[in-house]
C-alpha positions in Angstrom: 44.9 15.6 -51.0 42.9 15.7 -54.2 39.2 16.3 -54.6 38.4 12.6 -55.3 39.8 11.5 -51.9 37.7 14.1 -50.1 34.6 13.0 -52.0 35.2 9.3 -51.1 35.8 10.2 -47.5 32.5 12.2 -47.4 30.6 9.2 -48.9 32.0 6.8 -46.4 31.3 9.2 -43.5 27.7 9.7 -44.6 27.0 6.0 -45.1 28.6 5.2 -41.7 26.4 7.8 -40.1 23.3 6.3 -41.8 24.2 2.8 -40.7 24.8 4.0 -37.1 21.4 5.8 -37.0 19.6 2.7 -38.4 21.3 0.5 -35.8 20.4 3.0 -33.0 16.7 3.0 -34.0 16.6 -0.8 -34.2 18.1 -1.1 -30.7 15.7 1.5 -29.4 12.7 -0.4 -30.9 13.9 -3.7 -29.4 14.4 -2.2 -26.0 10.8 -0.8 -26.1 9.4 -4.2 -27.1 11.3 -6.0 -24.4 10.2 -3.5 -21.8 6.6 -3.8 -22.9 6.7 -7.6 -22.6 8.1 -7.4 -19.1 5.5 -4.7 -18.1 2.6 -6.6 -19.5 3.5 -9.8 -17.6 3.8 -7.7 -14.4 0.3 -6.1 -14.8 -1.6 -9.3 -15.5 -3.7 -10.3 -12.4 -3.4 -13.8 -11.1 -6.5 -16.0 -11.4 -8.7 -15.9 -8.3 -7.9 -18.6 -5.7 -11.5 -18.6 -4.4 -14.5 -20.4 -5.9 -16.9 -18.4 -8.0 -20.5 -19.4 -7.9 -23.8 -18.1 -9.3 -25.5 -16.6 -6.2 -26.9 -13.3 -5.2 -24.9 -12.6 -2.0 -21.6 -11.0 -2.0 -19.7 -13.0 0.7 -20.4 -16.5 1.7 -20.0 -17.8 5.2 -17.1 -20.1 4.4 -14.8 -17.3 3.2 -15.4 -17.7 -0.5 -16.5 -14.7 -2.6 -19.7 -15.1 -4.6 -20.2 -13.1 -7.7 -23.7 -12.4 -9.1 -23.7 -13.2 -12.8 -27.4 -13.3 -13.6 -30.6 -15.3 -13.3 -31.1 -18.9 -14.2 -33.7 -20.2 -16.6 -36.1 -21.2 -13.8 -36.2 -17.6 -12.5 -36.7 -16.2 -16.0 -39.6 -18.5 -16.7 -41.3 -17.4 -13.5 -41.7 -13.8 -14.8 -44.9 -12.8 -16.6 -45.0 -12.8 -20.4 -47.6 -11.0 -22.5 -48.2 -9.8 -26.1 -47.8 -6.0 -26.7 -51.4 -6.0 -28.1 -52.6 -7.3 -24.6 -50.5 -4.7 -22.8 -52.0 -1.9 -24.9 -55.6 -3.1 -24.2 -54.9 -3.4 -20.4 -53.3 0.0 -20.1 -55.1 2.1 -22.8 -56.0 4.7 -20.2 -52.4 5.0 -19.1 -50.5 7.7 -21.1 -47.1 6.6 -19.7 -47.2 3.2 -21.4 -43.9 2.4 -23.1 -43.9 2.1 -26.8 -40.3 0.9 -27.4 -37.9 -1.5 -25.8 -35.3 0.3 -23.7 -32.7 -2.3 -24.5 -32.8 -2.5 -28.3 -34.7 0.8 -28.8 -37.1 -0.9 -31.3 -40.7 0.0 -31.3 -43.1 -2.6 -30.0 -45.4 -4.3 -32.6 -48.7 -5.9 -31.7 -47.4 -9.4 -32.0 -44.2 -8.8 -30.0 -43.8 -11.0 -26.9 -42.9 -8.9 -23.8 -41.7 -9.8 -20.4 -43.0 -7.9 -17.3 -40.4 -7.6 -14.5 -41.7 -8.0 -11.0 -41.7 -5.2 -8.5 -40.7 -2.4 -10.9 -43.2 -3.3 -13.6 -40.9 -2.5 -16.5 -41.5 -4.3 -19.8 -39.1 -5.3 -22.5 -38.9 -7.5 -25.6 -38.7 -11.1 -24.3 -35.5 -11.9 -26.2 -33.8 -8.6 -25.2 -34.5 -8.8 -21.5 -33.9 -12.6 -21.2 -30.4 -12.1 -22.7 -29.8 -9.2 -20.3 -31.0 -11.1 -17.2 -28.8 -14.1 -18.0 -25.9 -11.8 -17.5 -27.2 -9.4 -14.8 -29.7 -9.7 -12.0 -31.1 -6.2 -12.2 -33.7 -4.4 -14.2 -31.9 -2.8 -17.2 -33.9 0.4 -16.7 -34.1 1.1 -13.0 -31.4 -1.4 -11.8 -33.7 -2.8 -9.1 -32.4 -6.2 -8.0 -34.3 -9.2 -9.3 -32.1 -11.8 -7.6 -34.0 -14.2 -5.5 -33.4 -13.6 -1.8 -31.8 -16.6 0.0 -33.8 -18.0 2.9 -32.8 -16.5 6.2 -30.2 -18.5 8.2 -31.5 -19.8 11.5 -29.6 -18.6 14.5 -27.9 -21.4 16.4 
């Protein structure tokens, strides 16, 4: 054999090796993608078959699960509102008076409208806490429940 034949054989072997490697990598990538598609469809949880309502209890008497998702507008409107300038005047002897909103961390200004939460007495910017309470039924600071308690069921 002459040297040109050996050279051509080396070029064909190298290119065949490169094509084989490229095909192997492509098949590996496709296998990973197909496996990921099957795994993600297995992991997805089915939609709940029970009704979800906006109440404060965790289990209803008829076997449906009730999820607490926050307070309604009527409950929010029942909580006391005040200007920060009023709160400063009423509590000027109290050194522990808050000076910033624990939700947005913004300092209170004299003309800011605040909402006072019942029971715990924490105050927040009206817009901040109303947004929070539409999604949660607890105080954002102490997590005390603000959900209205349902009337007691009469024993039969």
